[in-house]
C-alpha positions in Angstrom: 80.2 98.0 64.8 82.6 95.6 63.0 85.9 94.3 64.4 88.2 96.6 62.8 86.1 99.7 64.3 86.3 98.3 67.6 90.1 97.4 67.5 90.9 100.9 66.0 88.6 102.5 68.7 90.4 100.5 71.8 93.9 101.9 72.0 92.2 105.4 71.6 89.8 104.6 74.8 92.8 103.2 76.9 94.9 106.4 75.7 92.0 108.5 77.1 91.9 106.1 80.1 95.6 106.3 80.9 95.8 110.1 80.3 93.3 110.7 83.2 94.6 108.3 85.5 98.0 110.0 84.9 96.8 113.4 85.7 94.9 112.5 89.0 97.8 110.1 90.3 100.3 112.9 89.5 98.2 115.7 91.2 97.8 113.3 94.2 101.5 112.7 94.4 102.4 116.4 93.9 100.2 117.7 96.6 100.6 114.9 98.8 104.4 115.8 98.7 103.8 119.8 98.7 100.2 121.2 99.0 97.2 122.5 97.4 98.0 125.9 96.9 101.8 125.5 95.6 100.9 122.8 92.9 99.5 124.6 89.7 98.2 123.2 86.3 101.6 123.8 84.6 103.2 121.6 87.0 100.6 118.8 87.1 100.8 118.8 83.3 104.7 118.7 83.0 104.9 116.0 85.4 102.4 113.9 84.1 103.8 114.5 80.6 100.5 115.8 79.0 99.6 119.1 77.6 97.4 121.6 79.1 94.7 121.2 76.3 94.5 117.5 77.3 94.1 118.5 81.0 91.2 120.9 80.0 89.9 117.9 78.0 89.5 115.9 81.0 88.8 118.5 83.9 87.5 121.9 84.2 90.1 123.1 86.9 92.5 122.0 89.5 89.7 122.1 92.1 87.6 119.6 89.5 91.0 117.4 89.0 91.8 117.3 93.2 88.1 116.4 93.7 88.2 113.4 91.3 91.8 112.4 92.5 90.6 112.5 96.2 87.3 110.5 95.5 89.6 108.1 93.4 91.8 107.4 96.4 89.3 107.4 98.9 87.4 104.6 96.8 90.5 102.8 97.1 91.0 103.2 100.9 86.9 102.3 101.2 88.0 99.0 99.6 90.7 98.3 102.0 88.3 99.4 105.0 85.6 96.9 103.6 88.4 94.1 103.8 89.7 94.8 107.5 86.0 95.2 108.9 85.2 92.0 107.3 82.8 90.2 109.8 85.4 87.0 109.4 87.5 89.0 111.5 87.1 89.6 115.4 86.4 93.2 116.7 90.1 93.3 118.0 91.5 92.1 114.7 89.3 94.7 112.8 91.0 97.4 115.3 94.5 96.2 114.6 93.9 96.5 111.0 92.8 99.9 111.0 95.9 101.0 113.2 98.2 98.7 111.0 96.6 100.4 107.4 97.3 104.0 109.0 100.8 103.2 110.0 101.4 101.3 106.7 100.3 104.4 104.6 102.8 106.9 106.3 105.7 104.6 105.9 105.7 103.6 102.3 107.0 106.8 100.9 110.2 107.9 99.9 113.9 106.3 101.0 112.5 106.0 104.4 109.8 106.9 106.9 108.2 109.7 106.2 105.0 111.2 107.8 102.9 113.1 105.0 99.7 113.2 106.6 96.7 113.0 104.2 96.7 115.5 100.9 93.0 115.6 100.7 92.2 117.1 104.3 95.3 119.3 104.3 94.1 120.8 101.0 90.6 121.0 102.2 91.8 123.2 105.0 93.9 125.2 102.8 91.2 126.1 100.2 89.0 129.3 100.3 85.4 129.6 100.5 85.5 129.7 96.7 86.7 126.2 96.5 83.6 124.9 97.6 83.9 121.8 95.2 87.2 120.5 97.4 85.6 121.1 100.8 82.4 119.5 99.3 84.3 116.2 98.6 86.4 116.4 101.9 83.1 116.6 103.7 82.0 113.7 101.8 85.3 111.6 102.8 84.9 112.7 106.5 81.3 111.6 106.8 82.0 108.4 105.1 85.4 107.7 107.3 83.3 108.5 110.4 81.0 105.5 109.1 83.6 103.2 109.0 84.7 104.1 112.4 81.3 103.8 113.5 81.0 100.3 112.6 84.4 99.4 114.1 83.1 101.1 117.7 79.8 99.1 117.3 81.5 95.8 116.7 84.0 96.4 119.7 81.3 97.4 121.9 79.1 94.5 120.8 82.1 92.2 121.7 82.4 93.7 125.2 85.6 95.0 124.4 84.9 98.6 125.9 85.0 99.8 129.5 81.7 101.2 129.1 78.7 102.0 126.7 79.5 104.9 124.5 77.9 107.1 122.0 78.8 105.3 118.7 78.3 108.3 116.1 80.1 110.7 118.7 82.9 108.4 119.2 83.4 107.8 115.6 83.5 111.4 114.7 85.9 111.9 117.6 88.3 109.0 116.1 88.1 111.0 112.9 89.0 114.2 114.3 91.7 112.6 116.2 93.2 110.8 113.0 93.6 113.9 111.1 94.8 116.0 113.9 97.4 113.3 114.0 98.3 113.2 110.7 98.7 116.9 110.6 101.0 116.9 113.6 103.1 114.2 112.3 103.5 116.0 109.1 105.2 118.6 111.1 107.3 116.9 113.4 108.2 113.5 111.4 108.6 111.8 114.5 107.5 108.3 113.3 107.9 106.4 116.6 105.6 109.0 118.6 103.1 109.0 115.6 102.8 105.1 116.1 102.7 105.6 119.8 100.1 108.1 120.0 98.1 106.5 117.0 97.5 103.5 119.3 97.1 105.2 122.6 94.6 108.0 121.1 92.3 104.9 119.8 92.2 103.2 122.9 91.5 106.0 125.2 88.7 107.5 122.8 87.2 104.3 122.4 87.5 103.4 125.9 89.4 99.9 125.5 89.4 97.3 128.1 93.1 97.6 129.4 93.7 93.5 128.6 93.2 94.7 124.9 95.5 97.4 124.9 98.7 95.1 123.7 98.8 96.1 119.9 102.7 96.2 119.2 103.2 95.4 115.6 102.9 97.4 112.6 101.2 94.8 110.6 98.6 92.2 111.1 97.0 89.3 109.5 94.1 91.7 108.9 96.1 93.9 106.7 97.8 91.0 104.8 94.7 90.5 102.9 94.9 94.4 101.9 97.1 94.7 98.6 100.2 97.3 99.0 99.0 100.7 97.2 101.5 103.3 97.8 
């Protein structure tokens, strides 16, 4: 391939990537603000500024778009978790980082604090049996999310931060279930102070954290400072 041909193809490739990315970002934002069932392809295309033809060039359906958008967002969250659970931080710092990240992601939308929950898991619950593709993606995210909580639990246990030995895998699943339930509840009540207090208390109780370690009072930590602002 000569340089002239390469230069001609680059803008086209960038346009394709931009269109695909714009559709995923728009779909995530619209569903985040509303719900899976209430957002249609026409609205997504309108807000993204693309044609339906462009939509179907990249995605087979709304479910296909949502799955790719959710997994794309999850990949960025995984990158955050990887940084927070770095061995250079103590287990308690990792716990503070996880709580700080959860709090920060709920207080960066709109003109003020607004608890929007998790659009992916909300949509997974709303989708019918025919949306197996959507529910499959949510199952993947839930399983991988539990794996991060398992790593956190294992680290806390290894450093003697827990009252007693726990079943690591079961505790991780309970933390995952609690987090998603809390986000759904917060979306309904919009009480940010209660959300923060319950998030901390719930994690402490499920983990069985030693009382002397239950002193996390700030919404940020030095661990989360290493994670770039994303929302």
